[in-house]
Each structure stands twice: as C-alpha cells, then as structure tokens.
C-alpha positions, 0 to 999 in steps of 0.5 A: 499499499503506497504512502499518501503522506507523501502524495501531491492531492489536485484541490476542486479549484485545480491547485495542487497540494504537494503532499497531504501534511499541512502546518494549522492556523496557530496565533503568532502574536508578532504584529507589530504596534499598528498590527501590521506583519513584521519580519518575525512572520517572514523568519517564522514561515520560512522555517516552517515551510523549509520545515517541508509541509505541502500548505501552511495556513496562518494564524487568524489575521483580523478584519477589524482592528478594534476586535483582536483574539489578542493584541499581537494579531495583524490587523488588514482593515480599510482605516483610513487614519491609520495610513496603510491599513494593510501593510502590503509590504510587509505582507509580500516579505511574508507571503514570500517567505512562507511559499519559499520550497514552493509549498501552499501558503494560505491566510486564515481570515476572521474576526475574533467577536465576543472572544476579545479579552478585556485588555485588548477591547471594552466592546466585543461584538456578537450576534446578540449580547451573550458575555463570554464569562470566563476568568472575568476576562471577557466583556459584554459583547453588543450586538451587531446591526446589520449594515455592519454584518453587510461590511463584514461579508465585504471584509472577508472578500477584501482582505482575501483579494489583499492576500491573493494580490500579495502572494499567499496562495489560498484563504480560509474562512475561520468559522470554528472556535467561537470566533464571531461566524461560528458564534453566528452558527450557535443559537445559544450566542446568537439570538436574532429575530431577523434573516441573520438568527432563528433557524440553522440556514438563517444562522449560517446566512452569514458564512455562506454569504462571506464564502461567496463574496470572497469567492467572487473577489479572488476568482474560480483558480483561488483556493477557498477553505473554511474552519468549522466546527464537528460540535461546540460541545456544549448544551443547546450549542452549534450540534454535530447535527447541525454541522452535517447539515451546514456541510450540506450547504457548504456542497452547493458553494465552491469550498476546496477544503473544509477543515474539521475542528470543534469547541471554544473557549468555554469547552475547549476541546480543540487542545483535547480538553473539556471546559465546564461539566454543566455546559458539557454534551455527551460526546459521540461513541468512538469505536475502540480503535479511535479512543487508541488513536490520537486525533480528537475529531476523527470520528466526527470526520468520519460522518462529516464525510459521508455527506461533504463533497468537497475534501476535508482535513482534520486537525488536532492531536495527531502524532504518528505516521501509522494514525495518519496514514490510516484517516488517509487510506480509509479516506477519511480525510484527504489532508493532516494538519499538525500544529503544536509539534511544529512550534518545538520541532518545525522539521517534523513534516520533512521528518515524517515524510522521510520515515526519519521519524514515525511519530511527532514529539509531545509534550503535553504531558509535562506541560502542567502548572503543577502535578498535584495541588492547587494546579491539579490537571484533574481538578474539578474546577473550572477555573484551575483547569482553565490555568492549565489549559492557559498554561499550556497554550504559553509555552508554544507561544514561547516557543514561537516567539522563538521561531520567529527570532531565529532561534531555537525552540527551548524544549526545557523551558518551566512552564511557570516561566513560558505562563508570565512570560506570555502573559506579561507580554500580552498586556504590554503588547496590548498598551501599545497598541492601544496607544499607537492607535490614539496617533 
C-alpha cells in the first residue's frame, strides 16, 4: 500500500498540494504596534516552509482592528486614519518567505467576535449580547447591526483579495472555535430575530455570504478553505447534527478544503480539554480503535465524510504516521493538520515524510502548572482546569516567539516561566497597540 502522506493532492480549483501534511493555523502574536506583519512573520514562516509541509495556514488575520483575538494579531482593516492599513510590503515579504519551498501558504481570515479579552477591547461584538463568562476576562459584547454584518462580509472578501495580491496562495475563512462566524451558528450566542438568526439556515447565512463574496473577489482558481466545528460540545449550542446540515449547504458553494475542528473557549476541545461539566454535552461514542488514536475529531469526520463533497482536513492530536496513514487510506480525510509539534520541532513534516521519525514529538504530558495540589490537571474547579490549558498554550507561544526571532525552540523552558512571560507580553503589547491607535 502506497504512503499517502507523501502524495500530492489536487483541489477542486485545480491547485495541487505537494503532500498531505498541513501546518495548521496557530496564532502568532508577532505583529507590530500598528497590527502589520513584521520581519518576524517572514522568519517564522520561512522556517516552517523549510519544514516540509505541503500547506501552511497562517494564524487568524483579523478583518477589524478594534476587536482582536490577541494584541499581536495582524489586522487588515480599511481604516484610513492608519495610512497603509494593509501593510502591503510586509504582507508580500511574509508571503514570499512562506512559499519559499514551493508549498502553499494560505491566509486564515477571521473576526474574534465576543472572544476578545478585556485588555484588548472594551466592546466585543457578537450576533447577540451574550457575554463570555470566563475568568472575568471578557466584556459584554454588543450585537452587530445588519449594516455591520454586510460590511464584514465585504471585509472578508477584501482581505482575501489583498492576500492574493500579496502572494498568499489561498485563504481560509475561520468559522470555528466560537469566533464571530462560529458564534452566529450557535443558538446560544445567536438569539437574533432577523434574517441572521433563528433557523439554522439563517444562522449560517453570514458564513455562506462571506464565502460567496470571497469567491467573487478572488476568482475560480484561487483556493478557499473553511474551518468549521464538528460540534461546539455545549448544551444547546451548535451540534454535530447542525454541522452535518451546514456541510450540505457548503456542498453547494465553491469550497476547496473543509477543515474539521471543534469546541469554543468554554469547551476547548480543540486543545484536547473539556471545560465546565455543567455546559458540556456527551460526545459521540467512539470506536475503541479511535480511542487509542490521537486524533480528537476523527470520529466526527467519518460522519461528515459521508456527506461532504469537498476535500476534508482534520486537525487535532495527530502524532503518528500510522494513524495519519490510516485516516488517509480509509478516506476519512484528505489532508492532515499538525499544530503544536511544529512549534518545538519545525522540521517535523520532513522527518515524517522521509521516515526519519514515525511519531511527532509530544510535550503535552509535561505542560502542567503543577502535577498536584492547587493547579492539578484533574481538578474539578473550572478556573483551575483552565489555568492548566492556558499554561500549556503559553509554552507553545513562547516557542513560536523563539522561532520568529531566528532561535531554536527551548524545550527545557519551565511552564511557569512561559506562563508569566506570555501574559506579561500580552499586557505590554496591548498597551502599545492602544497607544499607537491614538496617534
């Protein structure tokens, strides 16, 4: 049986991926004070391009500088008071570095919605004024007006066109993880009574219109991907059954790759964790063989595969070549997304493709604030469980910073050091960004 991870794959638009491995989207946090791309993006993505993945997805590039996922996001916003709002020269340098080895580089386009921390914005935006109550870190959002929804649809398309002009070879529309488009899909966060709320068809309207506008902006031969939750894992939220219906809707659109993920900030299944037990839903039963595997969302992808007519990508937990190959050979997905292993070992794709290793390095077992006591990973207290999730994230972010500075990863870095360094950087960067916006 041939080794599929090494094989090229041609998308519906005609573009061919050199192999089946993708560097999944991970927020970089290395933009400048004006939210432009920087030389650190070019250094980082040249390193990942050298790493061998056929496709690189950027971290989420925001369409609205007022509402960020974090202060170091790149934002492409038509705000005339900021002069060169696009930062085109920097975007071109980023794109050139990220495609240096003939691989694809797609810009992930997003709006943070209500999931924008207090130290970033005092007024998050959402379909309805439903607040994210998590460690007191998120303000009450205001509901978008219909005029703003239409404006944001246009912004998704505009940013995609800018990405194409800058040399990015595709885009991904982010409609997962509880960000703005994802929050429109959920009946918990979308309580609107107009054409953008109520029925699932109405709740999906924003996503569908954003895809259509984007396709019109970039043409038929430019890849457009969508990232979609297989399930929000929240009681009363966007369910797996809802996902299957939305996938049927997407079949009628020109989507070149559908990435399957899951969870929101309340239920961070994308990170392999469960949030509050009070809001969690029971997960779909998994085959025993799947439980022994690493991939979080593979069982959900099986059901989606039966419906989807576009190629599928699954991200979350893949570590061994054996599991990757089995998923590809079975046709459950067409592309394998890898994230965290590439933060500490950016050559992981080349090593897997060449057979030098059969399993990506995994540091998850050691990334806890403490093995016992107050920050126990088994704690039933939600804030303490979340601190462990955030501590692990901070460690990987610090590795990204090092790669962006041209340094090797520091795999011996302590989790407490990473945690404190990351959040100090977040606060100080947020202050600089706010100061720059007032100039």
